[in-house]
N, C-alpha and C positions, 0 to 999 in steps of 0.2 A: 627466327620468329618465336616469341614466347609461347609456351604451352599453357600458361596460366589463363584462365577464363577472364574476360573483361567484365566490368561491373554490369554492363548492359546486356551480357549474353543470356541466352535462354536458361542455361544451367544455373547461373548465379541468381537470376531472377526467381527461379523456382526454389532454389535453396533459401533465398531471402524470405520468401513467403512462408516456407515451412518453418524457418527460424521464428518468424513473427507469431505463427500459430502456436509453437511450443512455448514461447514467452507468455502468450495469452492464457494457455492452459495452466502454466505454472502460477500465474497470477491468481487464478481461481482456486488452485490448491492452497495457496497462502491465505487467501480470503476465507475459505471454508475452515481452514485450520484456526485462523484468528477467531472466528465465531465461537468455536468450542474452547479455545485456549483461555479467553478472557473470563469465561464463567465456569471453567473446569468441567466441561460437558462433552463427553464422547472422545474428544481429541486425545492423541497419545500422551501429550503433556498439557499442563495447565499452569496458569500464573501462580497458583497456590499449591500445586501438586509437587510431589517429590520430597526428598528428605532435606530439611533446611540445614545449611552450613552455618559457619560463624557469621555474625552480622557484618563484620568488616569485609569478609570474602564475598558475601552475597551482594552487598552494595557495590563493591568494586566491579564484579562481573556484570551486574545488571546495568549499572550506569555506563560501563564501557560498551556493552551491546547496544543500548539505546542511543548513546552519543555517536557510535559508529554509523548507525542508520541515519541520524540527523546530519552528520558531517558529510557523508557521501551524497546525500540529497542536495546539500548546499553546493558542493563542488560541481556536481553534474548540472546544476542550474546556471552556472557561470558561463558567460558567452565565450571567454577564452578557452575554457575546457571544451565547449561545443565545437569551436573552430578547429582545435587540435584533433578532436574525436572524428570529425568529418574527413580527415585525411586518412583514417583507418577503415571506416565503414561508410556505406552509402548513407546520405542524410535521411533517406526513407526508413532506415532502421534505427534511428536515434531513439524514438519513443519506445520501440520494442525492447531495446537494450536497457533503457531506463526502467521499464517494467520488470525485466529479468533481474536486474541488480536489486531493485526494491524487494522483489519476491524472495530472492535468496537471502537477503539480509533479514527479512521478516521471519522466515523459516528458521534462520540461525538463532534469532531471539527466542523463538518458541522451544527449540531443542536444548538451548544452553541456559535458559533462564533459571536463576537460583531463587527459590521462594523466600520471602521474608514474611512469616506468618503473623506477626503482631497485628492486632486488629485495630482498624481505624473506626469502622462502624459495622454492626451486624444486626440486620433487620430480621426478626423472628416471626412477626405477625404474618400469617399466610396471605391475607388479602394484599398487604403491602408488598410482599415478595412477588406475587403475581403481577402487580402493577409495575414494579421495577423491571421485571423480566420482559413485560410487554413493551415498555419504553426502550429497552435494550434492542429488541428485535425491530422495532419501528426505526431506531437509529440506523441499523443496517439497511433496512428497506429504503430509507431516505438517501443514504450514502450511495447505494447502488443505483436506485431509480433516477437520481439526479445526474447520472452519467449519460443517460440516453438523449435528453434534449440538446446537449452540447456535442453530440455525436460520439457515442460509446466506442465505436470501432476506431475512430481517430484517436481518442484519448488513450487507448491501449495499443496503438501502433499497427493494428491489423489493416486499416484502410490504406495507410501509406505503403505498406508492403504489397497490398493488392494492386495499387496503382503502378508500383514498380514491376510487378509480375506482368501486367498488361501493357507495359511500356508506355504508360500515360503520364502526362505532366503532373507534378505534385501541386495540387490546388488546395485552397483553403476549404476546410470542411464546412458543410452547411449545418446550421443549427436551427432548432425549432423554438418558437416562442413558448414559454412554459410558465404556468402559475408559480411553480416552485421558485424559479429565479426572479419572478416578479415580487414575491412576498417574503422570500427567505434569502438573505444574503449568504452567498457561498454555501449552498445546501449540502454539497458533498462533505465539506469540512465540518459543518454543523452536525451532520450525521455521525462523523467519526468521533467528535467530542462527546456526543450523547452516548455512543457505544463505550468509550473509555471509562466513563464515570457511572454508568447505570448498572449497578450491581448491589444486591442486598447484603453481600459480605465483602467489605473493602479492607484488604490487608495493606500493610505498609508497602509490600512489593508491588501490588496492583496499583496503589496510589502513586508510587514512584514512576512506574511505566506510563500511567495516564498523564502525570504532570509533564513528563518529558515530551510525550507525543502531542499534548495540547500546546506546549510551547512551540513545537515545530509547526503546528497548524497556524499559530499566531504569526510566526515569522514568515511563513509562506504567503499568508493572506496580506500581511503588511508589506512584504517585498514584491507582491504581484507576480510570483512565479507560477 
């Protein structure tokens, strides 16, 4: 008789729930880091902080990091990948693992990003700067707030792991009717795009990251993932 615990055992179900919670906490670490990284505020590194390297090196590093994030997202959204992945982990942990990989890739971008300081625009007027920063934070509020009507806990994999913990069937998550989704198409992604581009000081490096991430949003929305 094998000593390895089965997927449905109490030990594995508890470990799975703990894993989902760790992935969820890591997601918030990446999100909070992103809030400071994009405007060079408080975070250990920023999109324009650090010593700039040669233009060719910086572009190579930055494009590679951003494209790795994009390509991994595309691969993990493919059904053939999901079918193979389910042979290795319980289906209830798919979303948590997606959250984990996304968070690790985001943090890698933040830690390894090479600044390209050439200026695209630089707003100096104080009132305009306050307005732009207000739009920036409203973008984050929209992106995060819009996760709750479609079941925040399901979106980040916690609900699925809880159902596994309680040995309950994996059911479709309940969603709430929301004015956000009634009047704003894809409000989570709209919030992200607002965040990427709302800055009073736009460097070439910041614009490069924003352009690649905006392209990813367009592909995701167009592909229905």
